[in-house]
N, C-alpha and C positions, 0 to 999 in steps of 0.2 A: 622396486623391491618391496615386497610385503613385510609387514611387521606383525608378529604374533603378540597378542596382549592377553593377560590373565586378569580377571576381575574378581574381587572377593564375592562370596556367595550372596551377601546382602545387596550388593550392587547389581548382580545378575538378576535378582528378583525384581528390583526396581525397573531394570531395563526390560525384562519380560513383561511386566505389568504395562509399561508404556507401549510396547509393541502391540499388545492385545487391544488396548484401549484405542489406539490410533490406527490400527490395521496396517502396520508396516513391518517389514522384516528387520531383524536385529542389525544387519549390515546397513540397511537404509537409515535406521534410526541413528546409528553412530555417525554415518556420513553427514546426515542432515544437521546433527547437533554440532559437529566440528565446523561446518560451513557457517552456521548461525553464530557461533562464538567469534568467528573472524569478522562478520559484517554487522553484528547486532547493534552497534552504535551509529551506523551509517543511515543516510537519508537519500532518496532518489526521487526524481520526478517522472521517470519512465520505468514501468514495470511490465513484465509479461508473466501471465499466470496460467498454469496447466493444472486442472483438477480432474483426476481420474474418478470415474463412477460418481459424477456430481449429484446424482439422485440420492446417494446414500447419506448425504448431509441434511436432507430436507424431510419434513413431515409430509405424509401422503404423496410421495412422488409419483405414484401410479396415475394420479389425476392430472399430471402436468406433461405437456408435450415439450419437444425440443425448444420451441420458441419461448414458451413460458419459463423454462429453465434458464435460458440465456438472459431473459429480462430480470429474473430474480437475482442472478449473480452480478449482473451489471449494476443493479440498484444497490446491492450489498457493498460493492467496492466503489461506487460512484457517489451515492448520497451521503450527506453529513461529512463531506470532505472539503478540501481546498478547491474543488472543481476540476473538471478535466474531460477529455474525450476518451471513450472506451469503444473498442471494436471487439466483438465476441463471435466465436464460431463454435458450433456444436452440432455435429451430425453423428448420432450414436451408431448408425449403420456403417459409417466409415471408421470411426474411432470413438470409443466411449470415454473421451476426455474432452472436457470443456476448456476452451482456450480464450484468453483475453489479452489484448494489448491495451495498456492503460497509460495515457500521457496526461499526468496531472499538471495543473497550472502552476504549481509550486512544489517544492520538495516535501515528501512525506516520509517520516522515519519508518524503518523496517519494523520497529516495535508496534507502531500504530497499525500497519497493514496486517501483521500477525494477529493483533487483537481483534481485527475485523472478522477473521475467519477462524473461529473455534479455538484460538490460541494454540493452534497446531503448528509445529515447526516443519516447514517444507524443505526440500532440497533447493539449493541455490546455485546459480551460475551468473557471474558478472561479466558482461562483454560490452565495451564501448559505452559505459555509463547506463546500460540497460540491465536491470536485475531481473532474471527469470526465476520464478518460484515453481517448484514441482511438488504437488500434493499427490503422490503416487504410492502404491503399495511396495513396489520393488524397483529401485533405481538401477538394478544390475541384471534385469531379466531380458534385456534387449529391446524393450518397448520405448526406451528413452529416445533412440534415434528416430523412431516413427513419430513421436510427439514433436520433436524438433522439426522434422520434415513437414508436417502439416502446419506447424506454426509459421515456418518460412513461406509456405504456399499461401497462407492467409494474408501475410504481409506483402506479398508480391502482387503484380498485376495479374488478375485471373478472372475467369468467368464465374459469376455468382451462381452457386448451386442451390440457393434458397435456404441455406442454413446459417446465415450471418445476420447479426444485428449490431447496429452502432448508434451511439447517442452521446450528446454532450450534457454534462452535469454542472450546474451553477455552484459556485462556492457558497458555503453557509456562513462565511465570515464577512461581516459588514465592512465596507470601506470607511475610513475615518471621516467624520463630519467636519468639514473645514470651518463651519461656523462656531465650533466649540473651541477653536484656537484663536489666540490674539493675532491680529494683523499687525505686523511690525511697523508698517508705515503709519497706520492710524495711531498706534501707541506713541510713536515719535512726535507726530503732529500735536497730539493732545498735551504732551508734557514738554514741548520744546521750550528751552530757555530756563527751565526750573532745575535747580540742583537739589539732590537728595543726600541726606547723610545715611549712615549705616542702618538707622532705625526706620527709614522710609519716609521721613518728614522733609518737606521742602524748606529752603532757607526762610521764606516768608512765614511759614507756619511756626518755625522754631523761634523766629523773632517775636512773633505774637505771644508765644508761650512765656518768653522771658519778661 
């Protein structure tokens, strides 16, 4: 059952400005925002991303072919992160939507991923711990099913048509250096048999001070 809602004029102006700046319909903007409010504090290690008209977000896109576009978006979502594997598919003659399957090595908050890509709120679908993000103009024009169909094809066993790129990205976070931490066994051997008071002095040192 649908619910009719009325917004004050000033809110409608804000909504209209947002839709124009982000190239989305009003219905899509409202749906995307409501989904974001539900999931905004969550973190996931497995994301799927669909970006309609990916060339619109880049400078001088006419100079870039499909392979270059795939690499740019993979680097955008893969570099400077916790590390992970990214599969990307983009064949503009089949569907002008760039698709990525991203399996990070650790959980990444939704906030961080949104900050990665223009701070634009996408549509969201959560299924079996996989969060799918849809950067599209209209969620309700019938194209959604086609996007999901191609994404499922990409993730299945299929014949490579030459429009896929995959790569692993190393984490930017250094592993802790074990040498910087005390070895408990060495600490126990060095001070075995000595008793310390609350100030950190041994009994012999305290006796000497007296």
